[in-house]
C-alpha positions as CSV (number, residue, x, y, z in Angstrom):
1,M,-32.7,-2.1,-28.5
2,T,-33.6,0.4,-26.0
3,A,-36.3,0.3,-23.3
4,A,-38.3,3.3,-22.2
5,R,-36.0,6.1,-21.2
6,A,-36.5,7.9,-17.9
7,A,-36.5,11.6,-17.7
8,G,-33.2,13.2,-16.8
9,S,-29.6,12.4,-17.6
10,T,-29.3,9.0,-15.7
11,P,-27.1,6.8,-17.9
12,E,-28.8,3.6,-19.2
13,L,-27.9,0.2,-17.9
14,T,-26.6,-2.2,-20.5
15,I,-27.9,-5.8,-20.2
16,G,-26.2,-8.5,-22.2
17,V,-28.6,-11.2,-23.4
18,V,-26.9,-14.6,-23.8
19,G,-28.7,-17.5,-25.4
20,P,-29.6,-19.3,-28.6
21,H,-30.7,-17.1,-31.5
22,D,-34.5,-17.7,-31.2
23,L,-34.6,-17.1,-27.5
24,V,-32.3,-14.0,-27.7
25,E,-34.6,-12.5,-30.3
26,R,-37.6,-13.2,-28.2
27,V,-36.0,-11.5,-25.2
28,M,-34.9,-8.5,-27.2
29,L,-38.4,-8.0,-28.6
30,M,-39.8,-8.1,-25.1
31,G,-37.2,-5.6,-23.9
32,H,-39.4,-2.7,-25.2
33,G,-41.5,-3.0,-22.0
34,P,-40.9,-0.8,-19.0
35,T,-38.0,-1.7,-16.6
36,P,-37.2,-0.3,-13.1
37,V,-34.1,1.4,-14.6
38,P,-33.6,2.7,-18.2
39,S,-31.9,-0.2,-20.0
40,R,-30.3,-1.1,-23.3
41,L,-30.2,-4.7,-24.4
42,V,-27.1,-6.2,-26.2
43,A,-27.5,-9.5,-28.0
44,A,-24.9,-12.3,-27.7
45,A,-26.4,-15.3,-29.5
46,Y,-24.7,-18.7,-29.9
47,R,-25.3,-22.0,-31.7
48,D,-24.1,-24.2,-28.8
49,E,-24.5,-23.6,-25.0
50,Q,-20.8,-24.3,-24.5
51,E,-20.1,-21.0,-26.4
52,A,-21.7,-19.1,-23.5
53,A,-18.5,-18.4,-21.7
54,D,-16.9,-17.0,-24.8
55,K,-19.9,-14.7,-25.5
56,V,-19.6,-13.3,-21.9
57,V,-15.9,-12.6,-22.5
58,R,-16.7,-10.8,-25.7
59,L,-19.3,-8.6,-23.9
60,G,-16.6,-7.7,-21.4
61,S,-16.9,-4.6,-19.3
62,G,-19.4,-3.1,-21.8
63,V,-22.3,-4.5,-19.9
64,D,-23.6,-3.9,-16.4
65,V,-25.3,-7.3,-16.0
66,C,-25.8,-10.5,-18.0
67,L,-29.2,-12.2,-18.6
68,F,-29.0,-15.8,-19.8
69,A,-31.9,-17.3,-21.7
70,S,-31.8,-20.4,-19.5
71,P,-29.9,-21.8,-16.5
72,V,-27.7,-24.0,-18.9
73,P,-25.5,-21.2,-20.4
74,Y,-25.4,-19.5,-17.0
75,D,-24.0,-22.6,-15.5
76,F,-21.3,-23.0,-18.2
77,A,-20.3,-19.3,-17.8
78,R,-20.2,-19.6,-14.0
79,K,-18.0,-22.7,-14.1
80,A,-15.7,-21.1,-16.6
81,G,-15.1,-18.2,-14.1
82,V,-15.9,-15.5,-16.6
83,L,-18.8,-13.8,-14.7
84,T,-17.2,-10.5,-13.5
85,M,-20.6,-8.8,-13.4
86,P,-24.0,-9.6,-11.9
87,A,-25.9,-12.3,-13.8
88,T,-29.2,-14.0,-13.8
89,Y,-31.2,-16.3,-16.0
90,V,-34.7,-17.0,-17.3
91,P,-36.0,-20.0,-15.3
92,L,-37.4,-23.0,-17.1
93,N,-39.2,-24.7,-14.2
94,G,-42.8,-24.2,-13.2
95,A,-44.9,-22.8,-16.0
96,A,-42.2,-23.5,-18.7
97,L,-42.1,-27.2,-17.8
98,Q,-45.9,-27.4,-17.6
99,G,-46.2,-25.8,-21.0
100,A,-43.9,-28.6,-22.4
101,L,-46.1,-31.2,-20.7
102,L,-49.2,-29.7,-22.2
103,R,-47.8,-29.9,-25.7
104,A,-46.9,-33.5,-25.1
105,A,-50.5,-34.3,-23.8
106,L,-52.0,-32.7,-26.9
107,D,-50.0,-35.0,-29.2
108,E,-51.5,-38.5,-29.2
109,R,-48.1,-40.0,-29.9
110,Y,-46.7,-38.9,-26.6
111,D,-47.4,-39.9,-23.0
112,P,-46.3,-37.1,-20.6
113,A,-45.9,-39.7,-17.8
114,R,-43.2,-41.5,-19.8
115,V,-40.6,-38.9,-20.7
116,S,-36.9,-38.0,-20.2
117,I,-36.0,-34.5,-18.9
118,D,-32.6,-32.9,-18.7
119,V,-31.1,-30.1,-16.5
120,L,-34.1,-29.5,-14.3
121,G,-33.9,-30.7,-10.7
122,R,-36.0,-33.5,-9.3
123,A,-37.8,-31.3,-6.9
124,E,-38.8,-28.9,-9.7
125,V,-40.1,-31.7,-11.9
126,E,-42.1,-33.4,-9.0
127,E,-43.7,-30.0,-8.1
128,A,-44.8,-29.4,-11.7
129,Y,-46.2,-33.0,-12.1
130,S,-48.0,-32.8,-8.8
131,E,-49.8,-29.7,-9.8
132,I,-51.3,-31.5,-12.8
133,S,-51.9,-34.7,-10.8
134,L,-49.4,-36.9,-12.7
135,G,-46.9,-39.3,-11.1
136,T,-43.1,-39.3,-11.9
137,E,-42.5,-43.0,-11.5
138,H,-41.7,-43.4,-15.2
139,V,-40.0,-40.0,-15.7
140,H,-36.2,-40.2,-16.2
141,L,-34.1,-37.3,-15.2
142,R,-30.5,-36.1,-15.8
143,E,-30.1,-33.1,-13.5
144,E,-26.5,-32.3,-14.2
145,A,-25.7,-29.9,-17.1
146,A,-23.5,-31.5,-19.7
147,G,-22.5,-31.1,-23.3
148,P,-25.2,-31.4,-26.0
149,G,-23.8,-34.7,-27.2
150,T,-24.0,-36.2,-23.8
151,L,-27.5,-35.1,-23.1
152,A,-28.6,-36.2,-26.6
153,A,-27.2,-39.7,-25.9
154,F,-29.1,-39.9,-22.6
155,H,-32.4,-39.1,-24.3
156,E,-31.9,-41.2,-27.4
157,R,-30.9,-44.4,-25.5
158,L,-34.1,-44.3,-23.4
159,W,-36.3,-43.6,-26.4
160,R,-34.8,-46.4,-28.6
161,R,-35.3,-48.9,-25.8
162,G,-39.0,-47.9,-25.6
163,I,-38.7,-46.6,-22.1
164,T,-39.8,-43.1,-23.0
165,T,-42.2,-41.7,-25.6
166,V,-40.6,-38.2,-26.0
167,A,-37.5,-36.3,-24.8
168,M,-37.9,-32.9,-23.1
169,T,-34.7,-30.8,-23.2
170,C,-33.7,-27.4,-22.0
171,V,-30.7,-27.2,-24.3
172,H,-31.0,-25.8,-27.8
173,A,-28.1,-27.7,-29.3
174,T,-29.3,-31.0,-27.8
175,A,-32.8,-30.5,-29.4
176,E,-31.1,-30.0,-32.8
177,R,-29.1,-33.2,-32.5
178,M,-32.1,-35.3,-31.4
179,E,-34.3,-34.0,-34.2
180,M,-31.6,-34.9,-36.8
181,A,-31.5,-38.4,-35.3
182,G,-35.3,-38.8,-35.5
183,V,-35.9,-38.7,-31.7
184,P,-39.2,-37.1,-30.8
185,T,-38.3,-33.9,-29.0
186,I,-40.0,-31.1,-27.1
187,R,-38.0,-28.0,-26.1
188,V,-38.7,-26.6,-22.6
189,R,-39.1,-22.9,-23.5
190,P,-39.4,-19.9,-21.1
191,T,-42.8,-18.2,-20.8
192,G,-43.3,-14.6,-21.6
193,A,-44.0,-13.8,-17.9
194,A,-40.7,-15.5,-16.9
195,I,-38.8,-13.4,-19.5
196,R,-40.4,-10.1,-18.3
197,S,-39.7,-11.0,-14.7
198,S,-36.1,-11.9,-15.5
199,L,-35.6,-8.6,-17.4
200,Q,-36.9,-6.7,-14.3
201,T,-34.5,-8.7,-12.1
202,A,-31.6,-8.1,-14.3
203,A,-32.3,-4.3,-14.3
204,L,-32.5,-4.2,-10.6
205,L,-29.2,-6.3,-10.2
206,G,-27.4,-3.9,-12.6
207,A,-28.7,-0.8,-10.9
208,H,-27.7,-2.1,-7.5
209,H,-24.2,-3.1,-8.8
210,R,-23.7,0.3,-10.4
211,L,-24.6,2.0,-7.1
212,E,-22.3,-0.3,-5.2
213,E,-19.4,0.2,-7.6
214,S,-19.7,4.0,-7.3
215,Q,-19.7,3.9,-3.5
216,L,-17.0,6.1,-1.9
217,V,-13.9,4.3,-0.7
218,V,-11.0,5.8,1.3
219,V,-7.6,4.0,1.4
220,L,-5.2,5.1,4.2
221,V,-1.6,4.3,3.5
222,D,0.8,4.4,6.4
223,V,4.6,4.2,6.1
224,P,6.2,3.0,9.4
225,T,9.7,3.8,8.2
226,L,8.9,7.5,8.0
227,R,7.7,7.7,11.6
228,E,10.1,9.7,13.8
229,T,10.8,8.2,17.2
230,P,13.3,9.2,20.0
231,R,15.5,6.2,19.0
232,R,15.2,6.7,15.3
233,V,15.9,10.0,13.6
234,T,16.4,9.6,9.8
235,P,18.3,12.3,7.7
236,R,15.9,14.9,6.4
237,Y,17.1,14.5,2.8
238,W,16.5,10.8,2.9
239,R,13.0,11.2,4.3
240,D,12.2,13.8,1.7
241,E,13.5,11.7,-1.2
242,L,11.6,8.7,0.1
243,K,8.3,10.7,0.5
244,L,8.7,12.0,-3.0
245,S,9.3,8.6,-4.5
246,L,6.3,7.1,-2.6
247,H,4.0,10.0,-3.5
248,R,5.0,9.6,-7.2
249,M,4.2,5.9,-7.1
250,L,0.8,6.5,-5.4
251,L,0.0,9.1,-8.0
252,Q,0.8,6.6,-10.8
253,E,-1.4,4.0,-9.2
254,A,-4.2,6.5,-8.5
255,H,-4.2,7.6,-12.1
256,R,-5.0,4.1,-13.2
257,M,-7.9,4.0,-10.8
258,N,-9.2,7.6,-11.4
259,A,-8.5,8.2,-7.7
260,L,-7.2,11.2,-5.7
261,V,-4.1,11.2,-3.5
262,S,-3.5,13.6,-0.7
263,P,-0.8,13.6,2.1
264,V,-2.1,13.4,5.6
265,D,1.1,13.9,7.6
266,D,4.8,13.0,7.4
267,H,4.1,9.3,7.2
268,S,0.6,8.7,5.7
269,Y,-1.5,9.4,2.7
270,L,-5.2,9.2,1.8
271,V,-6.4,7.8,-1.5
272,T,-10.0,8.5,-2.4
273,A,-11.7,6.4,-5.1
274,T,-14.8,4.3,-5.9
275,R,-15.4,0.8,-4.8
276,G,-15.3,-0.5,-8.4
277,S,-11.8,0.9,-9.0
278,I,-10.4,-0.3,-5.7
279,A,-12.0,-3.8,-6.2
280,A,-10.3,-4.1,-9.6
281,A,-6.9,-3.1,-8.1
282,T,-7.2,-5.5,-5.1
283,D,-8.5,-8.7,-6.7
284,G,-11.9,-8.1,-5.1
285,F,-10.5,-6.8,-1.8
286,R,-8.3,-9.9,-1.3
287,T,-4.9,-8.2,-1.8
288,P,-4.0,-4.9,-0.1
289,P,-3.2,-2.3,-2.7
290,F,0.2,-0.6,-3.3
291,V,1.9,-3.0,-0.9
292,D,3.7,-5.2,-3.5
293,R,4.9,-2.4,-5.7
294,A,6.2,-0.3,-2.7
295,R,8.2,-3.4,-1.5
296,E,9.6,-4.3,-4.9
297,E,10.5,-0.8,-6.2
298,L,11.2,1.1,-3.1
299,G,12.1,-1.5,-0.5
300,L,9.4,-0.2,1.7
301,T,6.9,-1.9,4.0
302,I,3.7,0.0,4.0
303,E,0.4,-0.6,5.9
304,V,-3.0,-0.1,4.4
305,G,-6.5,0.3,5.6
306,I,-9.6,0.6,3.4
307,G,-12.9,2.1,4.5
308,M,-16.3,2.6,2.9
309,G,-19.0,4.9,4.1
310,R,-22.0,7.0,3.3
311,T,-19.8,10.2,3.7
312,A,-16.1,10.9,3.2
313,H,-15.7,11.3,7.0
314,E,-17.3,7.9,7.7
315,A,-15.2,6.2,5.0
316,E,-12.0,7.7,6.5
317,T,-13.0,6.6,10.0
318,H,-13.5,3.1,8.8
319,A,-10.2,3.2,7.0
320,R,-8.4,4.2,10.2
321,A,-10.2,1.4,12.1
322,A,-9.2,-1.1,9.4
323,L,-5.6,0.1,9.5
324,A,-5.5,-0.2,13.3
325,R,-6.9,-3.7,13.0
326,S,-4.3,-4.9,10.5
327,Q,-1.5,-3.3,12.6
328,T,-2.5,-5.2,15.7
329,S,-3.1,-8.5,13.9
330,Q,-0.2,-10.8,12.8
331,R,-2.3,-11.9,9.9
332,A,-3.4,-9.6,7.1
333,Q,-7.1,-9.8,8.1
334,G,-9.8,-7.2,7.9
335,F,-7.8,-4.5,6.0
336,A,-11.1,-3.4,4.4
337,L,-14.3,-2.5,6.2
338,D,-17.6,-1.9,4.6
339,R,-19.8,1.0,5.3
340,D,-21.3,-0.7,8.4
341,G,-17.8,-1.2,9.8
342,R,-17.6,-4.9,9.2
343,A,-14.6,-6.7,7.7
344,L,-15.3,-7.0,3.9
345,V,-13.1,-10.1,3.4
346,P,-12.3,-12.1,6.6
347,A,-9.2,-13.8,5.3
348,P,-7.8,-12.2,2.1
349,R,-5.3,-14.2,0.1
350,T,-2.2,-12.6,-1.4
351,P,-1.5,-14.4,-4.6
352,P,2.2,-14.6,-5.6
353,R,3.1,-11.9,-8.1
354,P,5.6,-12.9,-10.9
355,Q,8.7,-10.7,-10.7
356,Q,12.2,-10.7,-12.1
357,Q,14.5,-12.4,-9.8
358,P,17.9,-10.6,-9.0
359,K,21.0,-12.3,-10.1
360,A,23.0,-14.4,-7.7
361,K,26.0,-12.1,-7.7
362,G,23.9,-9.1,-6.6
363,L,22.3,-11.1,-3.8
364,E,25.7,-12.4,-2.6
365,I,27.0,-8.8,-2.4
366,L,23.9,-7.6,-0.5
367,A,24.1,-10.6,1.9
368,R,27.8,-9.9,2.6
369,L,27.1,-6.2,3.4
370,A,24.2,-7.1,5.6
371,E,26.3,-9.7,7.4
372,K,29.1,-7.0,8.0
373,F,26.5,-4.7,9.5
374,E,25.4,-7.5,11.8
375,Q,29.0,-8.3,12.8
376,E,29.7,-4.6,13.6
377,G,26.8,-4.5,15.9
378,S,24.6,-2.1,13.9
379,D,21.1,-2.2,15.3
380,A,19.7,-0.2,12.4
381,D,17.9,-3.0,10.7
382,G,16.6,-4.4,14.0
383,D,15.0,-1.0,14.8
384,G,13.5,-0.5,11.4
385,Q,16.3,1.9,10.4
386,P,17.5,1.4,6.8
387,L,21.1,0.2,6.1
388,I,22.9,3.1,4.3
389,V,26.4,2.9,2.9
390,D,28.8,4.8,0.6
391,A,31.6,3.5,-1.6
392,E,34.2,3.9,1.2
393,T,32.2,2.1,3.8
394,A,31.2,-0.7,1.3
395,G,34.8,-1.1,0.2
396,R,36.0,-1.5,3.8
397,M,33.3,-4.1,4.5
398,L,33.9,-6.0,1.3
399,G,37.7,-5.7,1.4
400,V,37.9,-3.9,-2.0
401,T,38.9,-0.5,-3.2
402,P,36.4,2.3,-3.2
403,R,36.4,2.3,-7.0
404,T,35.5,-1.4,-7.1
405,A,32.9,-0.8,-4.3
406,R,31.3,2.0,-6.3
407,R,30.9,-0.4,-9.3
408,L,29.5,-3.1,-7.1
409,L,27.0,-0.7,-5.6
410,R,25.9,0.3,-9.1
411,T,25.3,-3.4,-9.8
412,L,23.0,-3.6,-6.8
413,V,21.1,-0.6,-8.1
414,E,20.7,-2.1,-11.5
415,E,19.3,-5.3,-10.0
416,G,16.9,-3.5,-7.7
417,L,18.8,-4.4,-4.5
418,A,19.9,-0.9,-3.5
419,W,18.5,2.6,-3.9
420,P,20.7,5.7,-4.6
421,L,20.0,8.6,-2.3
422,P,20.6,12.2,-3.0
423,P,24.3,13.2,-2.7
424,N,25.3,14.4,0.8
425,R,26.3,18.0,-0.1
426,T,29.0,19.5,2.1
427,P,30.9,22.8,2.0
428,Q,34.2,20.9,1.3
429,P,35.4,20.9,-2.3
430,G,35.3,17.7,-4.4
431,R,32.7,15.2,-5.3
432,P,30.0,14.8,-2.7
433,R,29.5,11.4,-1.1
434,Q,26.9,9.2,-2.9
435,L,24.9,7.2,-0.4
436,Y,23.0,4.0,-1.1
437,R,20.1,2.5,0.8
438,L,20.5,-1.4,0.9
439,I,17.2,-3.1,0.3
440,V,17.8,-6.1,2.6
441,E,14.1,-7.0,2.3
442,K,15.0,-8.7,-1.1
443,L,17.1,-11.3,0.8
444,G,13.9,-12.8,2.3
445,P,13.3,-13.8,5.9
446,Q,15.4,-16.9,5.7
447,S,18.4,-15.2,4.2
448,K,18.2,-12.3,6.7
449,A,17.9,-14.7,9.6
450,A,21.0,-16.6,8.3
451,T,23.0,-13.3,8.3
């Protein structure tokens, strides 16, 4: 059902309504009223509150915000970790509880001072009772949310022992179980005013989230290996091939995020995207983007800074500040700054990414080559310079023929432990030398230290 549409082409918000059938129908019927933002309601009704998490998963990314018919399904969905969008619920305290107490007072069989109540907190219950001048000495509470069977057993035990006169429950499935068992039951239902207020809140949450998701974000990617220094001058063809490979990888990643990639200089790139797309690619700004793939596929260590801002210039300024902060810190902290220049996540975690492990033979060959470089006094790796060999050099280091060395180097390439570089073309006749860049990063810090 669709609420009143605003003029213009502003896309509607989609609000997913999760709850039992009767309450969902009630919310949907009230959704015709005006909301701060044009909204469309999508029903996700269940028979049991424990189905709430599954209903949220089924709604998926098709909704901007979730509205739960009570705090119970909201709690189940939150604990299941399926809430990837803003969410709120219709409260059952205050007027809702007082309405249930009024229904109990109007029935001569029930004593509102001797009842059992689930889900609601003690402070909420005491406030509602104090407003109607009733004491809570004989009111029994179970504040923790639980399955329908557990809550039904709590109420039924008290009633059968004569301690209470009626059970008041916030859980639809619990009410059904107790009614079938013959236990006097009153459901705590949300008021119309609470539903209208919650719809307004959900619309505002969704609108704010949508604006936040579309906020401009700039990612600055810096490649230390490509920086020229007086002590380190890399071959031009190697630099060009590496830049092309990295640019291709960034374009592939940017395509998935609907982002734009542009080179800044010889060793850095700018990726322009929205906050929503970057958040999805960084586990909510906990893991720097592109870093793992660049290390695994290209053997490169890249540095990343993310900045947000009200303008493209402001976002880029914050990205450069974030990059400088991460470069000067030994820990990967503050690689993302919000539009006010504050660290978005103080201590991001980098979860391990499953990857195919190289075979032991390839690692052994790589370790032997790295050890030979170390023994011959090469300072390339210590200065950040890549280790580059050809078949003749590898054969000499390993004590095998160039033909065998060429086969071993192809094995390293197949296992992702070496990277073939463009042939070194010379004016001399014959086949040009094929160079390989050894990805010693795959040995790990302990293995490299051992060599």
